[in-house]
N, C-alpha and C positions, 0 to 999 in steps of 0.2 A: 504493500500500500504506500510505499515511500513517495512516489511521484504525486499522489493525490493528497497526501499530507503536506507536501511541499507547496502545492497549489493553494491549499487553505492557508498556510502560513504567509504566503505572498499576499493573498487577499486580506488577511488580518493586518499585515503591515500597511497596506495601502489604505485600508479603512481607518486605522489608528492614526495615520499621519496625514489625514485630510485629502486623500486621493480616492475618494469614493467613486469617481467616474472611471477609474481604471478598469481594464478588462484582462482577466486571466483566462487564456485559451489553452485547453489541453488537447493536443493532437496525439491520438493514441493508436498504436499498432494492434491494440486488443479491442475486443467487443465487450469485455466485462473485466471486473477486477475485484480484489478482496474487499469485503465490507462495503460493497457498492451502495446498497440501500441506506446504510448509515451515513456514508459520505454525502450522498445526494440530499438526504434529509437535513444534514447540518449546513451544507452549502446553501440550500434554499432558505433556511431559517436565518442564517447569519449574514449572508452576502448577496443573496439573489442568485438563482441558478437557471441556466438556459440562455437563449439568445438575448433576452432582455436583462439578464443578471450580470453580476460581476464575474462569475465563473461559468464557463461554458466548456462542455466536454464533447469532443468529436471522435466517435469510435471508428475503428478500421472500416466497418461496413458502410460508413458515410464518408469515405476518403480521408480518414484521419491519420493514416500511416504516412509518416514523413519519409520521403524518398531522397531528398537532397536539401542541403542547407547552404546558403550563401553567407559566409561570415562577414563579408564586406558590407552587405546591405541589411544584414539581420533578417533575411527572408527564408522562410521554410516552404518547401514545395511538397504538397501532399495531394495525390490524385490529380484533379484538374484545378486545384486551388493554390493560390500563393498567399502566404501570411507573413506580413512584415510586422515586427515588434520593436519596441524600444529596448526590451530586455528579452533575450532568448536563452532558454535553458534546455539544452539538448541532452537527452539520456540515450546513449547508444545501446544496441543490443548487447546483453550480458553473456559472458562465458567465463570459464576458468582461465587463469592467467597463463602467460607464455611458458613459464617454467613447467606447468602441468602438461601443456601440450608437447613441449620438447621432450619430456620424460615418457610420453606415451600413456599418460594417465587419463586424459580427457577424451575418452572414446565414445561416451554416450551422446549420440547425436553430434559428435565431433565438438562438443561444448563442455561437458561436465564429467567429473570423475566418479565412477561407480565405486561404492564402498560396501563392505560387509556389515550387515546390521548389528552383529554382536559386538563389534569393537571399532568400527569406522576405518578398518584397514582397506587399502586399495585392493580392488579385485584384479588389478593388472601387475602390481609390484608388491611383493611381500615386504613387510616391515616398514611400509610407508603408509602414513595415516592422513586422511584428508577430512577437515572439518570446515564448517561455514558454507559460504555461498558456492564454493568451488565444487562441492560434492552433490551427488544426487542419490536419492533412495529409491527411485523408480516410482511407479504408481502404487498407491496404497489401496487397501481394501475399500476405503471410502471414496476413492478416486481423487483424493487430495494429493497434490505433490508435496514432497518433503519441504516444509517451510524454510525460507531463507531469511533468517533474522538473527540479531545479536543474541537473543535469548537461546535460540536453538543452537547457535555455534558454541555458546558456553556449555550448554547441556551435552553436546557432542564431545567437547574437549574433556569434560569430566568423565565421560564414558571411556575415552582413550586413556586417561590417566589411571583410572581404576583397573583397566585391562592390563596396562603395562606393569603396575605394581604387583598384580596377581601373577603375571608372567615371570617377573624377576624373582618371585618367591616360590615358583614352581606350583602355583595354584591355578585352578580353572578360573576363567574370567567370570565376574559376577553377572547376573542377568540384568541387562540394561533397561532403564526406563528413560525415555526422552520426553522433555517438556518444552513447550513453546508458549510464550505470552507476548502479544503484540499490542501495545497501546497506540492509539492515534489521537493526537491533540490537535484539534482544528479551530480552536478559539480560546480566549482567555479562560473560559469556564465551561468548555464543551469538549469532552473526550469520550472515547469508547474503546473496546478491546475485544480480542479473540484469544482463546486459550485452546491449545492442543495437547493431547497426551498420547504417547505412542509406546508400545511394547514390541517385543520380538517374539514371533511364534513360527516355528518351522523354518527359520532362516529368512523370514520376511517381516517387514515392518507392518504392524497392525494399528490402525487408528482406534483409540479407546474412546468411544462416543460418550460413555458415562462420565468421563473425567474431563470432557472438553465442553466448550460453549462459546457464545458470542453475545455481546450486549444486545438487548432487544431494541428493535425499531419502535415498537409500540407495546403497550401492556393491555391487560384485559383479554378478550377473546377475539377470534378472527371475525366473528359476526358483530362484535361490539368493541372495537379497539379503543384504547385510551392512550393519551400521550404519556410518554415517560417523564416523570417529574424532573425538572431541571437540576435539582440537587444531585440526582444520580449522575448526570453528565459532569457536573462540577466535581463530584467525588472521584470520578475516573481520572480527572486531571491530577488530583492529589495522589491518587494511586500510581499514576505514571511517574510522577516525580519521585515517589518512594521507591518504585521499581528501579529507576535509573541510579539512585544513590546506592541501593543494595548491590546492583550489578557491578558498578564501578568499584565498590569496596571489595566485593568478592573476587574481581578479576585482578585488581592492581594493588590492594593493600595487604 
């Protein structure tokens, strides 16, 4: 969800600094994205969303995929459209780094490094471990791809560390549990999140639905939905701050 969080933060900056007539245009190579309904709800409420709002999203199916960028004129070319901006933030297609490709590790779709679920060891090179965005866990039982997030990278790193400690002591590796939490802060007092839990079964990652979840778009029932109290959105911003402090302390202190 990073690009869509970034769009919200840019809109927040413009709104906060008296630039309410600014336009944040998202040209997307995708037709959907993580937490889409939550983002669209927040964009509409906080900044205005759509052709008449501050934020507008153009999916690939509507010629949103950027094919060329002219850095001299800050112009993006997508489909039959030309989009000139005062500020252009281009996010290129992602893949594992050059070192991974040079070592023959990034063989999944020629982009990602396949790893073993039990310890994050490369399936191509023994005793090489890959964590974070460079690795891929394949398609899970829930059809969710292995999340690429800081939280997941730390969870993977802990699995590697525990596996190595066991290996050095002649013990079998412990059964891993992978966790992911992703907070999105889209306004001063508006946040939401998604949580994933994974285990390993038969050499495959399995999505644990009972331990996972996402912030609600509405409350009540499908027939009689109710708005989520704003205090819930505000609390998620505080939770996000606490998450960041804990992750930094865990990783670096």
